[in-house]
N, C-alpha and C positions, 0 to 999 in steps of 0.2 A: 718336924712340926714346931719344935721349940724356936727354930730360926725364922719361922714365918710370923711368929707372934709380934716381934717388934715392928715388922714391916706393916702389919695390918694396923697396929696401934698408931704408927706414923701417918698412914693414909687417913685413918679416922680423925686424927687431930687436924690434918690439913683440910678435910671436909668441914669439920666444925668451925675452923677459922674462917674458911670461905664463906660459910652460911652467916657467920657473925658479921663479916664485912658487908654482905648483901643486905642484911637486916638494917645495919647502920645507915647505908646509902638510902634505903627505902624510907627510913624515918626522918632524914634530913630534909628540910623544906627546900623547894626549887626556888632559886633566886634568878629573876629576870632582869637582865641589864637593859635599862632604858637610856637611849642616846638622845639627848636634847638636840632639837634642831639648832643648826648653827646660825646664829643671827647674821642678817645681811650686814656687810661691812658699811659703816657710815662714812660719808665723804665729807671732809671738812669744807666749809664755805669757800676757802680760798684755793682749793684743789683745782687742777686743770682737768677738764673732762677728756676722756680718751677719744682719739679720732675713730670714726666708724671703720669697720673692717673693710678692706678693699674688696670691691666686687670680683667675682670670678671671671676670668678672662674667657670670652667667647670668640671663637673665629667668625669671620664674616659669613653670614648665611647667604645662600644663593637666591636673593630677591633683588628686583629692580623695580623703580617707581614707574608706574604706567604713565605714558605720555599724555593721554587724554582720557577722562572718564567716559566721555561721550564722543562717538565718531559718526561720520556719515550723516544720514538722515536725522538721527537722534540729536546731533549737535545743531544741525540747522534748525530743527523744530524748537529745541531748547532756547536758542537765540530769538526766534520769532515769538515764543511764549513770553519771554521776559520783556519784550517790547510791546506786546499786545495785552498783557495781563494788567488789571487795575492795580494801583499802587498798595492797596491793603491786602493783596494776596502774594503769596510766594510760590515759586515753581520748584517742585521737587522731583527729581528724575529717578526712575527704578525704585518704586516703592512696592513692598509686598502687599498683596491683597488681604492677607491676614492682619496687617497693621492698619487698614482702612476700615474693614468690617469684621465683626466677630459673630459667633454663633450665639443666638439667644439662649438664655439659661433654661427656658421652659421647652426647649426643643427636644424631642425623642431622638435618640441615637445621635448625640452631639459630636462624637468622634468621627462619624461617617462624614458629616458636613464640614467638620474642621479639616479632615483630610482632602476634601475636594478644593479647598482654597489655599492649602499649605504651600504649594509650589508655584503659585501664580505671581507674576510680577507685572505691575502696571507701568506703562512707559512713562507717564507724568502724572502728577497729582498737584492741583492747585489748592493750597490751604491758606487759612487765615494767618497773616504775617504775625500776629500777636499770640493767638491761642493755638495755632497749628491744626485747627479743626479742618478736616477735609471738605472741600467745597465742590470740586469738579475733577473728574478723571479724564485725561486726554490720551487716547490710545490710537495706535495705528490699526488700520483695517487688516484683518487676517482672512483673506479669501479661502485659504486652504484649511482653516479651522473654524468653520462656522458654528459648529455645535459648542465648542469651547468658548468662543467669543460671545455667543448668545447666553451661556451660563454666567460668564463674568458680568455681562451687562445686567442681567436679571439680578444678580447678587448686589451689585452696586446700586441699581435703581431702586430695588426693594428696601435697601438700607438708607435711602435718601440722599444718595450721591449721584448726580447726573453724569452722563457720559457723553464725550464728544469724540467721535471716530474720524480719523483723517486717512487720506490715501497718500502713500509714499510718494508716488509718481506725480501728484498734483497737489503739493502743499499750497495753502492759500497765502496771500499777501498778508502783511501785518495788519493792515486795516480790516481786511476781510476776516482775518482771524479774530481780531478784537470784537467785531459784531457777532461772530459765532459764539465767542465765550460769553459775551453780555447776554445773548439770547438764551444760551444753556443755563445760565444763572438766573434768568428771569429778571434781569435788571433793566431799568429804562434806558433806551438807546437815544443818543442825541444825533439826529440825522444831520450829516454834514452838508452844507449848501453846495449845490452844483453850479456850474458856469451858466445854466440857462435860467436860474432863479434871479429874481430881482434883488439888488443889494439891500443891506439892512439900512433903514432909515431912522433918523432921530425925530421923535415927535415931541410936541410941547403939550404939557398937561399942567394947567394952573401955574404956568410960568416955569416949570421944571422940565428938564430934558430927560425924556424916557427913550430907552433903547429897546427896540423890538428884538426879541430873542428867537433863535430857531425853534422850530416845532419839536416837541418832545413826544417820541413814539415809544409806547410800551410793547416790547417784544414778548409774546407768550412763550412759555416753557415748551420744550419739545415734548411731543406726546409719549406717554409712558407705555412701554411694552410689557405685556404679561406673558410669560412663557411657562411651559410645564417643566417641573423639575426633573422629570424622567427623560422625556424625549426632546426637550428644549424647543418645542414648537409653539407658535403663538396660539394663545387661548383668550377667550372673553374675559373681562376684568372681573365679573362675578360668577364665573363658571366654578362649579364644584367638582367636576370631573373632566379630564382631558378628552376631547372628542377624538383625538388621534391614537392615543395608546390606552385610554381608559383609567389612567392613574387618578387617585383622589387628590384633589387640590386643597391646600390649607386656606381657610378663610382669612 
């Protein structure tokens, strides 16, 4: 028993010392080291700027330039339109329908109507050369897609963009196409003098020479079609219900 007393005394002394060290550590305030932001190095006025890093080298990607944006009938019609279109209009090929018309903000279910025009591409659009405002849509006739064509025509005409449909197998001449474009836009048409008409005469009026000008003929706009949004069949202009499918028509 007497030999165990020194051991117990030593252990007790060690415990007391450890407790004293822990107490001192708890009483010592915690110091937080704050590292100041390293200021940006200043460049002397005469220092030469470093050259930009070299771009990452990329191997040649498997792409090649398309030979022609338009081919076949599209290129032929594009050339004819550029020759027949008035100087203040520009011819744009392959324009998205959603870029020409948009869904009105007050429409119910706008996502449904936006989805119906999302994937439609117009063959050609004549727009103002300065403001790019769409003036006329020139499309090829689609005999196998009558319902889709009727919907596109109704969307464009309802938004105030007239439509000119042409047949692939019977494209008009440049002069005939110019008359069709002028008529679709509702512009005055200057009738070209034919070989059977009398030549233009110069008349005298109070001693001044007056030149007789050809007659100006105003071509009316093409009649507007009204179609049902559900069945795409023709309806009366002021009809409130489709006589074919019974759908309610917006006023």
